[in-house]
C-alpha positions as CSV (number, residue, x, y, z in Angstrom):
1,M,21.9,31.9,19.1
2,A,23.2,29.3,21.6
3,F,21.6,26.5,19.6
4,L,24.1,26.8,16.7
5,D,26.5,24.3,18.3
6,H,29.8,24.0,16.6
7,G,31.5,21.8,19.2
8,P,30.9,18.5,17.5
9,Y,31.9,20.0,14.2
10,Q,35.3,21.0,15.6
11,Q,35.6,17.5,17.0
12,T,35.1,16.1,13.5
13,I,37.8,18.3,12.2
14,R,40.2,17.3,15.0
15,G,39.3,13.6,14.3
16,C,40.1,14.1,10.6
17,R,43.5,15.6,11.4
18,L,44.2,12.7,13.7
19,L,43.2,10.2,11.0
20,L,45.5,12.0,8.6
21,Y,48.4,11.5,11.0
22,L,47.5,7.8,11.5
23,L,47.4,7.2,7.8
24,M,50.9,8.7,7.4
25,L,52.1,6.4,10.2
26,L,50.4,3.4,8.5
27,L,52.2,4.2,5.3
28,S,55.5,4.0,7.0
29,L,54.6,0.7,8.7
30,F,53.9,-1.0,5.3
31,I,57.6,-1.4,4.9
32,S,57.6,-4.1,7.7
33,V,54.2,-5.7,7.0
34,S,53.0,-8.5,9.1
35,G,49.6,-10.1,9.9
36,I,48.1,-9.0,6.7
37,P,44.5,-10.3,6.4
38,G,43.9,-13.1,3.9
39,P,41.5,-12.9,1.0
40,G,37.7,-13.2,1.7
41,T,34.6,-14.0,-0.3
42,N,32.8,-11.4,-2.5
43,F,29.7,-11.9,-4.7
44,T,26.7,-10.0,-5.9
45,F,23.2,-11.1,-7.0
46,G,20.8,-8.7,-8.8
47,T,19.9,-7.3,-12.2
48,G,21.9,-8.9,-15.0
49,V,22.0,-12.3,-13.5
50,N,21.0,-14.7,-16.3
51,S,22.4,-18.0,-14.8
52,L,21.7,-19.8,-11.5
53,D,25.0,-21.7,-11.6
54,E,26.3,-19.8,-8.6
55,W,23.1,-20.2,-6.5
56,I,21.2,-22.9,-4.6
57,L,17.4,-22.8,-4.6
58,A,15.6,-25.3,-2.4
59,E,12.1,-26.1,-1.3
60,D,9.6,-23.5,-2.5
61,A,12.1,-20.9,-3.7
62,Q,11.9,-19.9,-7.4
63,Y,13.8,-17.6,-9.7
64,N,11.6,-14.9,-11.3
65,R,13.1,-14.2,-14.8
66,T,10.9,-11.2,-15.4
67,T,12.2,-9.3,-12.4
68,Q,15.5,-11.3,-12.1
69,S,14.7,-11.8,-8.4
70,I,14.3,-14.7,-6.0
71,L,10.9,-15.6,-4.6
72,L,11.5,-17.5,-1.3
73,T,7.8,-18.5,-0.9
74,A,7.2,-18.4,-4.5
75,N,3.6,-18.9,-5.6
76,S,1.2,-16.0,-5.0
77,T,-1.7,-18.3,-5.8
78,R,-0.9,-20.5,-2.7
79,T,-3.9,-20.5,-0.4
80,Q,-3.9,-19.8,3.3
81,G,-3.0,-22.7,5.6
82,Q,-0.4,-24.4,3.4
83,F,2.9,-24.2,5.2
84,A,5.8,-23.2,2.9
85,C,9.6,-22.9,3.1
86,G,12.1,-21.4,0.7
87,M,15.9,-21.4,0.7
88,F,18.3,-19.3,-1.3
89,F,22.1,-19.7,-0.8
90,Y,25.4,-19.0,-2.5
91,H,26.5,-22.2,-4.2
92,E,29.6,-23.0,-2.0
93,K,30.4,-22.7,1.6
94,V,32.4,-19.6,2.7
95,A,34.9,-19.3,5.5
96,I,33.1,-17.5,8.3
97,R,34.8,-18.1,11.6
98,E,37.4,-15.4,12.6
99,T,35.9,-13.4,9.7
100,S,34.5,-9.9,9.3
101,F,31.7,-9.5,6.8
102,S,29.3,-7.0,5.3
103,T,26.1,-7.7,3.4
104,T,23.4,-5.6,1.8
105,F,20.1,-6.8,0.3
106,T,16.9,-5.2,-1.0
107,F,13.6,-7.1,-0.5
108,T,9.8,-6.9,-0.6
109,I,7.2,-8.7,1.4
110,R,3.7,-8.8,0.1
111,T,0.4,-10.8,0.3
112,P,-3.0,-10.8,-1.4
113,Y,-4.7,-11.6,1.9
114,D,-5.8,-9.5,4.9
115,S,-3.5,-11.4,7.3
116,W,0.0,-12.7,6.8
117,G,3.1,-14.4,8.3
118,D,5.7,-15.4,9.1
119,G,8.9,-13.8,7.7
120,F,12.4,-14.6,6.4
121,A,16.0,-14.4,7.6
122,F,19.6,-13.8,6.5
123,T,21.6,-16.7,7.9
124,F,24.6,-19.0,7.9
125,R,23.8,-22.7,7.7
126,E,25.6,-26.0,7.6
127,D,23.0,-27.4,5.2
128,A,21.7,-25.5,2.2
129,V,18.9,-27.8,1.1
130,T,17.1,-29.1,4.2
131,A,14.7,-26.7,5.8
132,G,13.6,-26.5,9.4
133,S,10.0,-26.1,10.4
134,A,7.6,-23.6,8.8
135,G,5.6,-21.1,10.7
136,E,7.2,-19.4,13.8
137,Y,10.5,-21.2,13.1
138,L,10.8,-19.5,9.7
139,C,12.2,-22.7,8.3
140,L,15.4,-21.9,10.1
141,L,15.0,-24.2,13.1
142,S,12.6,-26.8,14.5
143,S,11.2,-27.6,17.9
144,K,14.0,-30.2,18.2
145,T,16.9,-28.0,17.2
146,D,15.7,-24.7,18.8
147,A,17.8,-23.4,21.6
148,N,20.4,-26.1,21.1
149,P,24.0,-24.7,21.3
150,E,25.1,-27.4,18.8
151,N,22.9,-26.1,16.0
152,H,25.4,-23.4,15.0
153,V,22.6,-21.1,13.9
154,F,23.1,-17.4,13.4
155,A,20.5,-15.3,11.6
156,V,19.0,-11.8,11.3
157,E,15.2,-12.2,10.9
158,F,12.6,-10.0,9.4
159,D,9.5,-11.3,11.3
160,T,5.9,-10.4,10.3
161,F,4.0,-12.5,12.9
162,K,4.0,-11.9,16.6
163,N,4.7,-14.8,18.9
164,D,4.8,-14.6,22.7
165,Y,8.5,-13.7,22.7
166,D,8.3,-11.1,20.0
167,P,8.0,-7.3,20.5
168,S,5.5,-6.9,17.7
169,N,4.3,-8.5,14.5
170,N,6.8,-6.4,12.4
171,H,10.3,-6.5,13.8
172,I,14.0,-7.2,13.1
173,G,15.8,-9.7,15.4
174,V,19.2,-11.3,15.8
175,D,18.9,-15.0,16.4
176,V,21.8,-17.1,18.0
177,H,21.0,-20.8,18.4
178,A,17.3,-20.0,19.0
179,I,14.3,-18.4,17.3
180,D,13.9,-16.2,20.4
181,S,16.0,-13.3,19.4
182,V,18.9,-12.0,21.6
183,S,18.3,-8.5,20.3
184,T,15.3,-6.9,18.5
185,Y,14.1,-3.7,16.8
186,N,10.4,-3.0,16.8
187,L,9.5,-1.5,13.4
188,C,6.1,-0.5,14.7
189,G,7.2,1.9,17.4
190,G,4.9,1.6,20.3
191,V,2.5,-0.6,18.4
192,V,2.5,-4.3,19.3
193,E,-0.1,-5.9,16.9
194,N,-1.9,-5.1,13.7
195,C,1.2,-3.3,12.3
196,T,1.8,-3.5,8.5
197,Y,5.2,-1.8,8.3
198,L,7.0,-4.5,6.2
199,V,4.0,-5.9,4.3
200,N,2.7,-4.5,1.0
201,H,4.7,-1.3,1.6
202,G,7.2,-1.6,-1.2
203,E,10.9,-2.2,-1.2
204,F,13.3,-2.2,1.9
205,T,17.1,-2.4,2.2
206,A,19.1,-3.9,5.0
207,W,22.8,-3.6,5.8
208,I,24.4,-6.2,8.2
209,D,28.0,-5.6,9.3
210,Y,30.1,-7.8,11.6
211,D,33.5,-6.7,12.9
212,S,35.3,-9.9,14.1
213,P,38.1,-8.3,16.1
214,K,35.6,-6.1,18.0
215,Q,33.0,-8.9,18.1
216,L,30.4,-6.3,17.1
217,L,27.3,-6.8,14.9
218,E,25.4,-3.8,13.4
219,V,22.1,-3.9,11.5
220,R,20.9,-1.0,9.5
221,F,17.6,-0.6,7.7
222,S,15.9,1.8,5.3
223,N,12.8,2.2,3.2
224,G,13.5,2.0,-0.5
225,S,15.8,0.1,-2.9
226,S,19.6,0.3,-2.9
227,M,19.7,-0.4,-6.7
228,G,20.6,2.2,-9.2
229,P,22.2,5.7,-8.9
230,Q,19.1,7.0,-7.1
231,G,19.1,4.2,-4.6
232,V,18.9,4.7,-0.8
233,H,22.1,5.3,1.1
234,K,23.3,3.4,4.1
235,P,22.0,5.1,7.2
236,A,24.6,6.4,9.7
237,T,22.7,5.0,12.7
238,A,22.2,1.2,13.2
239,V,18.9,-0.1,14.4
240,I,20.6,-3.0,16.2
241,V,24.0,-3.0,17.8
242,Q,25.0,-6.3,19.5
243,N,28.2,-7.6,20.9
244,I,28.5,-11.3,19.9
245,D,31.4,-13.7,19.4
246,L,30.4,-15.5,16.2
247,S,33.6,-17.7,16.4
248,S,31.8,-19.6,19.2
249,V,28.6,-20.0,17.2
250,V,29.4,-20.8,13.6
251,L,31.7,-23.4,12.0
252,D,34.8,-22.7,10.0
253,E,32.8,-22.8,6.7
254,M,29.1,-22.5,6.2
255,Y,26.6,-21.6,3.5
256,V,25.3,-18.0,3.4
257,G,21.9,-16.9,2.2
258,F,18.3,-16.7,3.1
259,V,15.4,-18.8,4.4
260,G,11.8,-17.8,4.5
261,G,8.6,-19.5,5.8
262,T,4.9,-19.2,6.1
263,G,2.4,-21.0,8.3
264,L,-1.4,-20.6,8.5
265,K,-0.9,-17.2,7.0
266,F,0.8,-16.5,3.7
267,E,3.1,-13.9,2.2
268,I,5.7,-13.7,-0.6
269,H,9.3,-12.9,0.3
270,E,11.2,-11.5,-2.7
271,I,15.0,-10.9,-2.7
272,L,15.6,-8.2,-5.4
273,S,19.4,-7.7,-4.9
274,W,22.1,-9.0,-2.6
275,S,25.8,-8.4,-2.1
276,F,28.2,-10.0,0.3
277,N,31.9,-9.6,1.1
278,S,34.1,-10.9,3.9
279,S,37.7,-10.7,5.0
280,F,39.7,-12.6,7.5
281,A,40.6,-10.7,10.6
282,P,44.3,-10.3,11.5
283,G,45.5,-13.3,13.4
284,G,43.1,-15.6,11.7
285,K,44.5,-19.2,11.2
286,R,44.9,-19.2,7.4
287,G,48.1,-21.1,6.5
288,D,51.5,-20.9,8.0
289,R,53.5,-17.7,8.7
290,N,55.7,-18.0,5.6
291,T,52.6,-18.0,3.4
292,N,51.4,-14.9,5.1
293,K,54.8,-13.2,4.7
294,K,54.8,-13.9,1.0
295,L,51.3,-12.6,0.7
296,A,52.1,-9.5,2.7
297,L,55.1,-8.7,0.5
298,G,53.0,-9.1,-2.6
299,L,50.3,-6.8,-1.2
300,S,52.6,-4.2,0.4
301,I,53.1,-2.1,-2.7
302,P,49.4,-1.8,-3.7
303,L,48.4,-1.3,-0.1
304,A,51.0,1.5,0.3
305,A,49.5,3.1,-2.8
306,V,46.0,2.9,-1.3
307,A,47.3,4.4,1.9
308,L,48.9,7.3,0.0
309,C,45.6,7.9,-1.9
310,S,43.8,7.9,1.4
311,I,46.1,10.5,2.8
312,V,45.4,12.7,-0.2
313,A,41.7,12.1,0.1
314,C,41.7,12.8,3.8
315,A,43.6,16.1,3.2
316,V,40.9,17.2,0.7
317,I,38.1,16.3,3.1
318,L,39.8,18.2,5.9
319,H,40.1,21.3,3.6
320,R,36.4,21.0,2.8
321,L,35.4,20.6,6.5
322,L,37.3,23.8,7.4
323,K,35.5,25.7,4.6
324,Q,32.1,24.3,5.7
325,S,32.8,25.3,9.3
326,A,33.4,28.8,8.2
327,A,30.2,28.7,6.2
328,F,28.2,27.7,9.3
329,R,29.7,30.6,11.2
330,A,28.6,32.9,8.4
331,L,25.1,31.3,8.5
332,E,24.9,32.0,12.2
333,Q,25.8,35.7,11.6
334,E,23.3,36.0,8.8
335,L,20.5,34.6,10.9
336,V,21.2,37.4,13.5
337,R,21.4,40.0,10.7
338,Q,18.1,39.0,9.2
339,Q,16.5,39.1,12.7
340,V,14.7,35.9,12.0
341,Q,11.6,35.6,14.3
342,A,11.3,31.8,14.0
343,C,11.7,29.9,17.3
344,L,15.0,28.2,17.6
345,Y,14.7,24.7,18.9
346,S,17.5,22.7,20.5
347,Y,18.6,19.5,18.7
348,N,17.9,17.4,21.8
349,D,14.3,18.7,21.9
350,I,13.7,17.7,18.2
351,K,15.5,14.4,18.8
352,A,13.2,13.6,21.7
353,A,10.1,14.7,19.9
354,T,10.7,12.4,17.0
355,R,12.0,9.5,19.2
356,D,15.5,9.9,17.7
357,F,14.0,10.1,14.2
358,H,12.5,6.7,14.4
359,L,11.4,5.0,11.1
360,S,7.8,4.7,12.4
361,N,7.6,8.5,12.6
362,K,8.8,9.0,9.0
363,L,6.2,11.0,7.0
364,G,8.0,11.3,3.7
365,E,11.2,11.9,1.8
366,G,12.1,14.4,-1.0
367,G,15.2,15.7,-2.7
368,F,16.1,18.1,0.1
369,G,15.3,16.0,3.2
370,I,13.3,13.5,5.3
371,V,10.2,14.6,7.2
372,Y,9.3,13.1,10.6
373,K,6.3,13.7,12.8
374,G,6.9,14.4,16.5
375,T,5.4,15.7,19.7
376,L,7.2,18.4,21.8
377,A,7.4,18.2,25.6
378,D,4.4,20.6,25.8
379,G,2.2,18.3,23.6
380,T,2.5,20.3,20.4
381,R,2.6,18.1,17.3
382,I,5.2,19.0,14.7
383,A,6.7,17.9,11.4
384,A,10.5,18.1,11.4
385,K,12.2,18.2,8.0
386,R,15.8,17.0,8.4
387,L,17.9,18.2,5.5
388,L,20.0,15.5,3.8
389,R,23.0,17.6,3.0
390,S,24.6,20.4,5.0
391,R,25.9,22.1,1.8
392,H,22.4,23.5,1.3
393,A,23.0,26.1,3.9
394,E,21.9,28.8,1.5
395,G,18.7,27.0,0.7
396,F,18.1,26.5,4.4
397,L,18.5,30.2,5.3
398,N,16.4,31.1,2.2
399,E,13.5,29.0,3.5
400,V,13.7,30.2,7.1
401,V,13.8,33.9,6.1
402,L,11.0,33.6,3.5
403,I,8.5,31.4,5.4
404,T,8.7,33.3,8.7
405,G,7.5,36.4,6.9
406,I,4.6,34.6,5.2
407,R,1.1,34.1,6.8
408,H,-1.7,32.6,4.7
409,R,-4.2,29.8,5.5
410,N,-3.1,27.9,2.4
411,L,0.6,28.0,3.1
412,V,2.3,25.6,5.6
413,K,3.4,27.4,8.8
414,L,7.0,27.3,9.8
415,R,7.2,27.0,13.6
416,G,11.0,27.3,13.8
417,C,14.4,25.7,13.0
418,C,17.3,24.0,14.5
419,I,21.0,24.2,13.5
420,K,23.6,21.9,15.2
421,D,26.9,21.2,13.6
422,K,26.0,19.7,10.2
423,Q,22.4,19.0,11.2
424,Q,19.8,21.5,9.8
425,I,16.2,21.0,10.7
426,L,13.0,22.9,9.8
427,V,10.1,22.6,12.2
428,Y,6.6,22.9,10.6
429,E,3.1,22.6,11.9
430,Y,1.8,19.1,11.8
431,V,-0.8,18.4,9.0
432,E,-3.0,15.3,9.8
433,N,-3.8,14.0,6.3
434,K,-0.2,13.9,4.9
435,N,-0.1,15.1,1.3
436,L,-2.1,15.1,-1.9
437,A,-0.1,12.3,-3.5
438,E,-1.0,10.0,-0.5
439,A,-4.6,11.0,-0.8
440,L,-4.8,10.2,-4.5
441,W,-2.4,7.3,-4.9
442,G,-1.2,6.1,-1.5
443,P,-0.8,2.4,-1.1
444,G,-3.7,0.8,0.8
445,N,-5.6,4.1,0.7
446,N,-9.3,3.1,0.6
447,Y,-10.6,6.6,0.9
448,I,-11.7,8.2,-2.3
449,L,-11.7,12.0,-2.4
450,D,-15.2,13.2,-3.5
451,W,-15.5,16.0,-6.1
452,S,-16.3,18.8,-3.6
453,T,-13.1,17.9,-1.7
454,R,-11.0,17.9,-4.8
455,F,-12.4,21.2,-5.9
456,K,-11.7,22.7,-2.5
457,I,-8.1,21.5,-2.7
458,C,-7.6,23.1,-6.1
459,E,-9.1,26.3,-4.9
460,G,-6.8,26.3,-1.8
461,I,-3.7,25.8,-4.0
462,A,-4.8,28.6,-6.3
463,R,-5.3,31.0,-3.4
464,G,-1.9,30.1,-1.9
465,L,-0.1,30.6,-5.2
466,A,-1.9,33.9,-6.0
467,Y,-0.8,35.2,-2.6
468,L,2.9,34.1,-3.3
469,H,2.9,35.7,-6.7
470,E,1.0,38.9,-6.1
471,D,0.5,39.8,-2.4
472,S,3.6,38.6,-0.5
473,Q,6.6,40.9,-0.1
474,P,8.8,40.0,-1.9
475,R,6.9,38.1,-4.5
476,I,7.8,34.4,-4.6
477,I,8.0,31.7,-7.3
478,H,7.7,28.3,-5.7
479,R,9.2,26.3,-8.7
480,D,8.2,22.8,-7.4
481,I,4.4,22.6,-7.3
482,K,3.5,18.9,-7.2
483,A,1.2,16.5,-5.4
484,T,3.7,15.6,-2.7
485,N,4.3,19.3,-1.8
486,I,0.6,19.9,-1.1
487,L,-0.2,19.0,2.5
488,L,-3.8,18.4,3.7
489,D,-5.1,19.2,7.1
490,K,-7.8,17.4,9.1
491,E,-10.5,19.3,7.1
492,W,-8.7,18.4,3.8
493,K,-7.7,22.1,3.3
494,A,-4.7,22.4,1.0
495,K,-1.4,23.9,2.3
496,I,1.5,24.5,0.0
497,A,4.8,23.2,1.5
498,D,8.5,22.9,0.7
499,F,9.9,26.3,-0.1
500,G,13.4,24.9,-0.5
501,L,13.2,25.7,-4.3
502,A,11.5,29.1,-3.9
503,R,13.0,32.0,-5.9
504,L,12.5,35.7,-5.3
505,F,12.3,38.3,-8.0
506,P,12.1,42.1,-7.6
507,D,8.9,43.9,-8.6
508,E,10.5,45.6,-11.6
509,Q,11.6,42.3,-13.1
510,S,9.3,40.2,-15.3
511,H,11.4,37.1,-15.3
512,L,14.6,35.5,-14.2
513,S,17.0,33.3,-16.2
514,T,18.8,30.6,-14.3
515,M,21.4,27.9,-15.2
516,H,20.3,25.8,-12.2
517,I,17.1,24.0,-13.2
518,A,15.4,22.7,-10.1
519,G,12.0,21.0,-10.0
520,T,10.2,17.8,-10.9
521,M,9.9,16.5,-14.4
522,G,6.4,16.3,-15.6
523,Y,5.4,19.4,-13.7
524,M,8.0,21.8,-15.1
525,A,6.9,24.4,-17.7
526,P,8.6,23.9,-21.1
527,E,10.3,27.4,-21.2
528,Y,11.8,26.7,-17.7
529,A,12.9,23.1,-18.4
530,T,14.6,23.9,-21.7
531,R,15.9,27.5,-21.4
532,G,15.9,28.2,-17.7
533,Q,13.4,31.1,-18.1
534,L,11.6,31.5,-14.8
535,T,8.4,33.5,-14.3
536,D,5.3,33.1,-12.1
537,K,3.8,31.4,-15.2
538,A,6.0,28.4,-14.5
539,D,4.0,27.8,-11.3
540,V,0.8,28.4,-13.3
541,Y,1.8,25.5,-15.7
542,S,2.6,23.2,-12.7
543,F,-0.8,24.1,-11.2
544,G,-2.5,23.1,-14.5
545,V,-0.7,19.7,-14.4
546,L,-1.7,19.2,-10.8
547,M,-5.3,20.1,-11.5
548,F,-5.5,17.4,-14.2
549,E,-4.1,14.9,-11.7
550,V,-6.7,15.9,-9.1
551,I,-9.6,15.7,-11.6
552,S,-8.5,12.4,-13.2
553,G,-7.0,10.7,-10.2
554,R,-4.0,9.8,-12.4
555,K,-0.3,10.7,-12.3
556,N,0.9,12.9,-15.1
557,I,3.0,10.0,-16.4
558,D,1.8,6.5,-15.7
559,F,3.3,3.7,-17.7
560,T,0.7,1.2,-16.3
561,A,-2.1,3.2,-17.9
562,A,-4.3,1.6,-20.5
563,P,-4.8,2.2,-23.3
564,P,-1.3,3.4,-24.2
565,E,-2.4,6.8,-25.4
566,R,-3.3,7.6,-21.7
567,V,0.3,7.1,-20.4
568,Y,1.0,10.9,-20.7
569,L,-1.9,12.7,-19.0
570,L,-1.4,16.1,-20.7
571,E,-1.3,14.5,-24.1
572,W,-4.5,12.6,-23.3
573,A,-6.1,15.9,-22.0
574,W,-5.3,17.7,-25.3
575,N,-6.7,14.8,-27.3
576,C,-9.9,15.0,-25.2
577,Y,-10.2,18.7,-25.8
578,E,-9.6,18.2,-29.5
579,E,-12.4,15.5,-29.6
580,N,-14.8,17.5,-27.4
581,C,-14.8,14.7,-24.7
582,L,-13.2,16.4,-21.7
583,F,-15.5,14.6,-19.3
584,D,-13.5,11.4,-20.2
585,L,-10.8,12.8,-18.0
586,L,-12.9,12.6,-14.8
587,D,-11.8,10.0,-12.3
588,V,-13.7,6.8,-13.1
589,R,-14.4,6.5,-9.3
590,L,-16.5,9.6,-9.5
591,S,-19.9,9.1,-11.2
592,L,-21.0,11.8,-13.7
593,D,-24.4,11.5,-12.1
594,H,-23.2,12.7,-8.7
595,V,-20.9,15.7,-9.7
596,P,-21.8,19.3,-10.8
597,L,-21.0,19.0,-14.5
598,P,-20.7,22.8,-15.1
599,E,-18.2,23.1,-12.2
600,V,-16.2,20.1,-13.5
601,H,-16.2,21.5,-17.0
602,R,-15.0,24.9,-15.7
603,A,-12.2,23.2,-13.8
604,L,-11.1,21.2,-16.9
605,M,-11.0,24.4,-19.0
606,V,-9.0,26.3,-16.4
607,A,-6.5,23.5,-16.4
608,I,-6.3,23.7,-20.2
609,F,-5.6,27.4,-20.0
610,C,-2.8,26.9,-17.4
611,I,-0.8,24.5,-19.6
612,Q,-0.5,26.7,-22.7
613,P,3.0,26.2,-24.2
614,S,3.7,30.0,-24.2
615,P,4.0,31.6,-20.8
616,S,2.5,34.9,-22.0
617,R,-0.7,33.0,-22.9
618,R,-1.2,31.5,-19.5
619,P,-3.4,33.4,-17.0
620,S,-2.1,34.8,-13.7
621,M,-3.0,32.9,-10.6
622,S,-5.5,35.6,-9.6
623,S,-7.2,35.0,-13.0
624,V,-7.1,31.3,-12.5
625,L,-8.8,31.7,-9.1
626,A,-11.5,34.0,-10.6
627,M,-12.2,31.6,-13.4
628,L,-12.2,28.6,-11.1
629,L,-14.8,30.2,-8.7
630,G,-17.0,31.4,-11.6
631,E,-16.3,35.1,-10.8
632,A,-15.0,35.6,-14.4
633,K,-17.2,34.2,-17.1
634,L,-15.6,31.7,-19.5
635,E,-16.6,32.6,-23.0
636,A,-16.6,30.0,-25.9
637,V,-13.2,28.5,-26.5
638,M,-12.1,28.6,-30.1
639,R,-9.7,26.0,-31.6
640,L,-7.7,27.9,-34.2
641,P,-7.4,25.9,-37.5
642,H,-3.7,26.4,-38.1
643,I,-2.7,23.7,-35.6
644,S,-4.4,20.6,-34.3
645,T,-4.5,19.7,-30.6
646,S,-2.7,16.4,-31.3
647,E,0.0,18.4,-33.1
648,H,0.2,20.7,-30.1
649,A,0.7,17.7,-27.8
650,R,3.5,16.5,-30.0
651,L,5.2,19.9,-30.0
652,L,4.9,20.1,-26.3
653,A,6.5,16.7,-25.9
654,E,9.4,17.8,-28.1
655,V,9.9,20.9,-26.0
656,D,10.1,18.8,-22.8
657,L,12.8,16.6,-24.4
658,S,14.7,19.0,-26.6
659,S,18.0,20.8,-26.0
660,P,18.2,24.1,-24.2
661,F,18.3,25.9,-27.5
662,S,14.9,24.6,-28.7
663,T,12.0,27.1,-29.0
664,P,8.4,26.4,-27.9
665,P,5.7,26.9,-30.5
666,N,4.8,30.5,-31.3
667,K,1.2,29.7,-32.1
668,G,-1.5,29.4,-29.5
669,L,-4.5,27.1,-29.3
670,L,-6.9,28.8,-27.0
671,R,-8.5,32.2,-26.5
672,L,-11.1,33.5,-24.2
673,R,-12.4,35.9,-26.8
674,S,-11.1,37.3,-30.1
675,V,-9.7,40.8,-29.5
676,P,-7.2,43.0,-31.4
677,E,-3.7,42.7,-30.2
678,S,-1.5,45.6,-29.3
679,T,1.6,43.8,-30.6
680,P,1.8,43.8,-34.4
681,G,1.9,40.4,-36.0
682,S,0.7,38.5,-32.9
683,S,-3.0,37.8,-33.2
684,N,-3.4,34.4,-31.6
685,V,-3.0,35.0,-27.8
686,L,-5.0,34.3,-24.8
687,D,-6.7,37.5,-23.6
688,I,-7.1,37.6,-19.8
689,S,-7.0,41.3,-19.2
690,D,-10.5,41.4,-17.8
691,L,-9.6,38.7,-15.2
692,E,-6.7,40.2,-13.4
693,A,-8.5,41.4,-10.3
694,R,-9.2,38.8,-7.6
């Protein structure tokens, strides 16, 4: 167990103790304050901005009132070959020399064309209304001003066109006086051209921090938006770290904002949100010493209070670190006790395999972690899932112990794990075709899954779940069956992934009740989402939802769907069943003339059986598999007159949104055949007793 390295963790604890002592010393020094930094500049642009009074828009930049964002190169109808420049700045100059600053912004870059260029940049400028040259100069500089030390240009560029001096056609660069960057980060990994990382791939967020006393610039970057409570968090590691003395580059005061440009190619640069704050470094020339003394006295009391609060917070953090360190020692002992057979990888091996978890190797991200592809030293390709939070040690151990004992062709194979300090990593087999969500709805995905492939995927998922529910020891409930958790190998064979939510239940128990509801809305069974009642029938329900997504090519909730009654896929499915038009659910990209209609109808009916509101009326996964393969004959389905399908859909929606004390409908809709019931007073149930054998 040498790979469970606690050395850095102990260093963190020692560092926290040292910080606690330093904060206490700092509190005592506030009595004789001196050299207190002066006030800086702080502002935010984003949702809720209804006025442009505080902003300067120049050249082609426009404000989009619908999205409350700024379009630097505004018009998506602009044709190729028309050079464009856009400028967006804060309305007044800010003091920048001898100043530390931090800025965060979320943006998108998109184009309707097959080629694009050139990019945009965050910058400080002496002039907020006169642009430089379009094209390779990004409207930041021109051939006359480029590489001129007197131009006072500093910028961080997001470039989408490769010039001779660029590392690729999608990169980040730090520009000082010149468009030829002093430091770059290649977003394309080893690729030089034909990279589309930044373009038409959604939202991205950048963090730029400059420490004036240290003369240190750091640039961080992440996929996704920083807006809202679910926004992406600031990465711990910077993609660019550059020593630079900005006091020798910029003027005392300059405009801060963005410039963007296009040349023969065209793209839209959209700034969705932006925040900026700065503070003067100690020793900055801001007024005489008496003014600073008065300011220091005025700030000493609140700063002392802040220091005191920091001491308390640091003490709490130290206490938690000590508890977590003990938890990791317990985890190490548990791995030994469980005699886990998975291969233990060193952290350095995984780091090297994924090229230090480079963004270009990122495969996906979920609630528990980020998945990266990698290649080990022996050439083996892997998928490494890096858990986001170390507090999930129990879930980590659960997944390792469970998956190492499971062998099935439709379940993802766990190759091993890695534990180092707070880092926990699961190492899986690499699956070539990513996941089912990418195959169905991935951006820029031009490949359409044919019917036979879709049916094979559904069959594989059913086989994997049947194994988990009935053949594995112990039996396992997955709890989070959804499109992103179904991986597809090079032959498009389905493999169920992500057992971070898996729950065990002993053979003598029929169900579990839990207060911790974990899963994905839209896929969760009503009895589980509302009352925490967990059985294998919760996975059956999720499988039914997933089958409808595969058959229809639609997400279970799609607010862009037309007409409106098709927004909720399950409600639309019930309506189609009610109106005897189930084939309307088939993906419009699949022609009815080229699919086996009996097989399609059988798959649709199996999906209907799986999403029954009452878990007792859903078939087991072995029954689902038998029906899906035609090994169990589907008899005529009868719609009972006491409740309509549309009413059923309404009740189902109410169950999904109700309180934990609501009760699902007691009445059923479907039956395979009419048979006497053993339970008095319950005559409307789905009889599947003849389908239990696989």
